[in-house]
C-alpha angles and dihedrals in degrees: 000000000000120000097030093105091232118142135210112230129208131189137153146178101045088152090198111201095029115132109234136149085284110062115246094245091052092050089049089052091053091052092047090050090052091049091053089049095055099038097088091055099035123116093171138352123218121190107190104204144297090061086149125037087225130001129176126168126202120188091264103011131071131168114281122239134038089098096143093046095048092045089054092051088049088054089055093054093040089058093048101262110132116230119205120193121190119201115241133194090274099047103030092130093074113132130163105315096095092043092054100037104040103014096244120156110233119211119194097177137043114275140193116230131179117228121179089346093306123113116232129191109217128191143129092255105232114126096025118130124357119347137167123271090243091055092050092049093049092046091051090049094051091049095046111116090203093054091044090054092046092049091050093051098044106035124067113234093241092054093042095052093043091052093043095050092047092048093046093048092050092045092054096046093044087067132068109246090203098077113176113225109234101199114220089001091065110102093225090051090050089050092049093047093050094042090049089055093046101042106019089235102145104185130064127181122184145139131205099098097074090228124123110214147127108217116191118232119204129277104010109334142094141209111217120197112189105212117215146271096239096082107345111046092205132161143161130245115200126193136158092280107039155357111241125191110209141180119220110231099181141287112311093017125102114249119249114247112228103172142349136202119195121208 
């Protein structure tokens, strides 16, 4: 409800489990610290994809680890703060485990939500705009329920997780994390501009690109890209007056403001 000073928080691209200069357990601890920091002021929490660097669920087997992170999300839902997790291109094989165990709401497709009387288009961001035929084929294969079922029946969990982690690790390090945002030439910006014209939805929040920015869309909209928690530790706080892009600096320290959009 308006006037309660509660905020809606957004983050993406934690890539939990990824080996970086900061060990995975240490990065998880930073994210958990941030979650504890925002909980008292949180109305809802949206995690827009690639929460895990690789995630695959079998009927009775899930990846080990992430206990502190998952327990903190469970604490959110236990205290009445809804947690929304979008699948990304690294954790698309997310089924019902997190829904049943921690009460999270899993979103496998883009969605439109209304916050403070404003419509927002929410998604991870992969597959928007122009992409190669190979990418579209691979994306369709990874999202195929038949191939997911076949994989689960034919491949032992140990082999599946070993393969998935190796593929995900190579896929991340084969790319440059320092992507330069190209303004209107960026495919996701072109998508947002066209969709704004077609649907009158003015606000777009997504991850995937590992850039932290608020890009204005004429006449009264904005494209928000959330950055990541590999090198940036960035997130968005939304209230009835504004969208604020922030950088977490540690427990007990004020966040650094990177950008702001006023309604």
